[in-house]
PABA-787264 format. One line per 4 residues: number of its first residue (from 1); their letters; for each residue z, y, x of C-alpha. Coordinates in steps of 0.25 Angstrom, whole numbers. Example, Ala and Ser with C-alpha at 12.3 -4.5 7.8 and 13.67 -1.06 7.14 Angstrom:
BEGIN
1> as> 31/-18/49 | 29/-4/55 .
This chain:
BEGIN
1> mfks> 462/370/504 | 458/377/516 | 453/365/523 | 444/362/512 .
5> lnya> 440/377/512 | 438/377/526 | 429/364/526 | 421/370/514 .
9> flte> 418/383/521 | 415/377/534 | 406/367/529 | 399/379/521 .
13> tlna> 397/387/534 | 392/376/542 | 382/372/532 | 378/387/532 .
17> lkdg> 377/387/548 | 369/375/547 | 359/381/538 | 359/393/547 .
21> eirr> 366/402/537 | 374/411/547 | 374/423/537 | 379/414/526 .
25> ceam> 391/410/535 | 393/424/539 | 394/429/524 | 405/418/523 .
29> gfty> 413/425/532 | 410/419/546 | 407/427/559 | 396/423/567 .
33> tele> 405/418/578 | 413/410/568 | 400/403/564 | 397/399/578 .
37> ainn> 411/394/581 | 410/386/567 | 396/382/571 | 400/376/585 .
41> lsle> 412/368/579 | 412/354/582 | 413/344/570 | 427/341/574 .
45> elfs> 431/356/575 | 424/358/562 | 433/348/554 | 445/354/561 .
49> lcrd> 441/368/556 | 439/362/542 | 452/354/542 | 461/366/547 .
53> sagf> 471/371/536 | 469/385/540 | 459/392/531 | 449/400/537 .
57> lnih> 444/406/524 | 449/417/517 | 447/415/502 | 447/424/490 .
61> idhd> 443/423/476 | 432/433/470 | 439/435/456 | 427/442/450 .
65> tlrr> 417/432/455 | 425/421/451 | 427/427/436 | 411/429/436 .
69> llsk> 409/414/440 | 419/409/431 | 414/417/419 | 399/412/424 .
73> vcde> 403/399/423 | 410/399/410 | 397/406/405 | 388/395/411 .
77> tewq> 398/384/404 | 397/390/391 | 381/392/392 | 380/377/396 .
81> mrvs> 389/372/385 | 381/381/375 | 368/375/380 | 373/361/379 .
85> rava> 378/363/365 | 365/370/360 | 358/357/367 | 367/348/359 .
89> lggs> 365/354/346 | 350/353/347 | 345/366/352 | 330/367/354 .
93> ieml> 323/369/368 | 319/383/362 | 333/387/358 | 339/382/371 .
97> sqff> 328/390/379 | 331/402/371 | 346/402/371 | 349/396/384 .
101> glss> 336/397/393 | 334/382/394 | 321/376/397 | 316/364/389 .
105> gevc> 319/355/401 | 333/360/401 | 335/358/387 | 330/344/387 .
109> srrr> 339/340/399 | 350/346/392 | 347/338/379 | 346/325/387 .
113> fvgv> 359/329/395 | 368/330/381 | 360/320/374 | 352/328/364 .
117> nvaq> 340/321/359 | 330/330/352 | 321/325/341 | 306/328/342 .
121> grnp> 299/339/333 | 306/349/324 | 320/349/320 | 322/346/306 .
125> mpde> 324/359/297 | 338/360/290 | 340/359/276 | 342/371/268 .
129> etdt> 357/369/267 | 358/368/282 | 348/380/284 | 356/388/276 .
133> qiwq> 370/384/283 | 363/387/296 | 359/401/292 | 373/404/285 .
137> lwqa> 381/399/297 | 372/408/306 | 373/421/296 | 389/418/297 .
141> rhpg> 390/417/312 | 376/423/319 | 380/432/330 | 367/440/329 .
145> aldt> 356/438/339 | 350/424/339 | 348/422/353 | 362/424/358 .
149> meai> 372/414/363 | 381/417/352 | 369/414/342 | 367/401/348 .
153> dvmm> 382/398/347 | 382/400/332 | 370/391/331 | 377/380/337 .
157> dite> 389/382/330 | 380/382/317 | 373/369/322 | 386/362/325 .
161> elsa> 392/366/312 | 380/361/303 | 379/348/311 | 394/345/310 .
165> dred> 394/338/296 | 379/332/296 | 373/321/299 | 360/327/304 .
169> vill> 363/337/315 | 357/351/314 | 351/355/328 | 354/368/334 .
173> nvvw> 339/371/335 | 339/370/319 | 350/379/318 | 344/390/327 .
177> nriv> 329/388/321 | 335/391/307 | 343/403/312 | 332/409/319 .
181> lneg> 323/407/307 | 333/413/297 | 335/424/307 | 321/427/307 .
185> nrpg> 319/427/293 | 331/438/291 | 324/452/288 | 324/461/299 .
189> rvin> 331/451/308 | 325/451/323 | 328/437/330 | 331/438/345 .
193> g> 329/453/346 .
């Protein structure tokens, strides 16, 4: 393990020296004298130093930083999965922009990537029975505000549930539009506010 760490650290150091980033090398823990000595080594001496089994690095784990990074990675993975699910279920550019901040180009790229073809024009309106089901399912599960990740999760669940036993798939965009319309028609209801 030390050989590969020595090699990686020395390679990074030599690249920084080559780019004239002396302060960066000093921030890595080297003294100016050590940097001069490393810089003056022949190729043979550098290889010998890299292959030496004695480790000159003192490694410790910053547990708080690692915990934050792991949490960030999990959050990012969850976000990516949520976006992919919304795209696959037929979320519109407007919807994906509102919930995830995606541009129209990003939405189109993601659609192509997951193989989603979107028909031109308006989405077909659901029949009265489906519209009623959408509203009833939303009423039973909705988390409150319409512009939260919890809300989009519920809308995606509704879309999947209603599309499961049908030949004509219901798009997430249709579910979203119907919920927004119905929420807007409720007396005293403020949307996204």
